[in-house]
N, C-alpha and C positions, 0 to 999 in steps of 0.2 A: 270526573275527578277535578277538584279545585286545584288550580296551579299555585304552587308555593313560590312566592316572589323573594328573591335573594339579592342582597347587596354584599359585595366583596370588598373588604378593606385591607390592603397590604401595600407597603411601600415599594415592594419589588414588582416591577411590571410583568416579568415572566411568570411569577407566581400568580398574580391576579388573572392574567389572560389564560394561563393554563387551567386554573380552577374554573374559570368561566366556560371554557370549552368543554371540560369534563362534566360540569353540572348541566349545561344546556342540552347535553346529550341524554340526560336522565329524564325519564317520563315524569310529568307532573311538576317539574322544577324549571323556573325561568330566572336567569340572572338579569336583573333590571338596572343594575348600576355598579360602578367600581369607584373606590376612593383610595387616594394615595397616602393618607395619614388619618389619624384619629379625628382631628378637627373636621376634615372633609367628610368623614364617615358620619359624624353627628349631623352635619348640614344635609348630606344626601339622604339620610334616614328620615329627616324631617320633611324633606320634599317628596321623596319617592314612596314613603310608608311601606317598606318591605315587610315581609313576614319574619324573615331571618336576616341577621347580619353576621357574616363570617368575618371575624375580626382578628387580625394578627396582634399578638401581645405587644411586640416591640415595634413601634413606629415613631417617626419624627413628629414634631409639633405637639402632638397629643398622643400618648401611648394608648394601647388597647384598654387597659384597666380604667384610666381616666375617662376615655370615651364611653365605655360601658356604663360608668357611673353617671355621666351626664345624660345619657339616653334614659337610664332608669329614673333618675330624679325628674326629668322632664315629662315623664309619663308616656313616652313613646312605647307603643305596644309591641314593637319588634322584639323577638327573642334573639339572644346573642350566643353564638358559639365561638369560643376563643380558639385560635390556632397557634401552635408553637412548634418549634423544631426540636425542643428538648422535653423529655418526659419528666424531668426534675426541675422544671422552670420555677424560679422563686416567686413568680407572680400568680401561681395557681390559686392559692387561698384568696388573695386580694381580688382577683378577677371574679371569682364566684361570689364573694361578698359584695362586689360592685353590681351584681345583677346578671352575670353570665349564666346561661342555662346549660351549657355544655363546654367541654374542653377536649380538643382532639389534637393529635400530632399531624403535622403537615404531610407525613409520608403515608397517611391513610389512603386506601384505595378509593377510586371513584364511587364504587358501590357502597363502601362503608361510610363515606362522607354523605352520600345521598340518603342513606338510611338514618344517619344521625340527624340530618335536617328534618326528615319525616317524623322521627321520634320526638324531637324537641317541639316541632309544630303541634304535635298531639298533646303537649304539656308534660311529657315525660322528661327525665333527666338523662343526659348522655355524657359519660365520662370514660376516657380510656382507662383500662384497669390499672395501669401504672400510675396514672394521674389520681385515681381514687385512693390508692395506697398513700400517695404523697399527701393528699388532702387530709386523710384521717390521721396521719402521723403529725401533721401541722396542728390540727385541732387538739390532739391529745397532749401536745407539749405546751400549749398556750396556757399561762397562768390565769386563774379566774379574773384577776384585776384587769386584764387586757381584753377581755371579751366584751363585745358591745352590749348595750342595754337591749333586752329582749322582752317581748310580751310573755307573761307567766303562762306555763303550760296548764295551770289549773283551770284555765278557760275552757279546756277541752273536756268532752265526755270521755268515759272509759273506752268506748269503741273508737272514738276519734284518736285517742292516745295510742291505741293498738295499731290503727292504720298508719299513724305517723311513724311508729317504730318500724313497721314493715317497709315504709317508703325509704327510711334511712338504711335499711338492709339491702336496698336496691331492687325490691320486688316491683313488677309492673302491676297495673290495675287487674289484669287477668290473673296473675299469680296471687295477689292479695285476695281476690274473690274466691279462688280455690282454697286458700289457706283458711279463710274465715267462713267458708261455705255460704256466701252471699252472692248476689248478682253483681256483675261488673258495673252496672249503672248505679247500684247502691254505693259501691266503692268510689265512683266518681263524685257522688254527692258528698260522701265523707271527706274526700280529698279537698273538694271545694270549700267545705266548711272549715277545715283545718287551716287552709291558706288564708281564708277571710278572717278568722278569729285571731290568728297570729300575725296578721298583716305581712304575709310573705308573698313573694312574686310568683314562685313556681315550686315544683317538687325538689329541684336542686337546693333551693333556699331552705325548704322544709327539712331536707336531710342534714344540712349544715346546722340548722337550729337544734335538731334532735341530739347531735353530738355536742354542740356547745353548751347545752343545758344539762348534759349528763344523762339524758333520758336513754341514750344508747351510747355504749362505750366501744372504742375500737378494739377488735379482737373478741 
């Protein structure tokens, strides 16, 4: 089993150390570093090259959203999971747009957090249900003029468009394979082509894209 390398960024020492203890006890996961703020997290991620960065949304010097954006723009391959105390955090949408691959509450159990890390490492999306509802509500209320410029969905084939729709509905690769009666490897190929054609970072970004373009509508 390949060990998943994790960097923890949180301005509260007890939270950082507590998460480190919990995650180090999980099989296949190793905490390789800790950062006290967003700026330190960006520097540490560049030096340590972790697979996952667990990033608190609210931090001094540089908050989690800005730090996530810097990592994404710099091309750092680390996937980012944002952590927050509140399920109605106003930063949810901005954090996911900045490149976060997941969004979890800090009161998640050790096993749930470990599973989220494994899911995101595999390239899947990981959002707490309450956070997903918040995200979709935010996308639904945003007027078209405020939406960022996006690559046109016309670049996709009919099958790729279907796969994108199913991603936005929250289906895993295995579930998409069952839905379309194709192999899971074929699904992975389609997902990769969708991300490449639309210049998207991961499945979370693909789901946001599907809602922002109106391909899928909340509800």
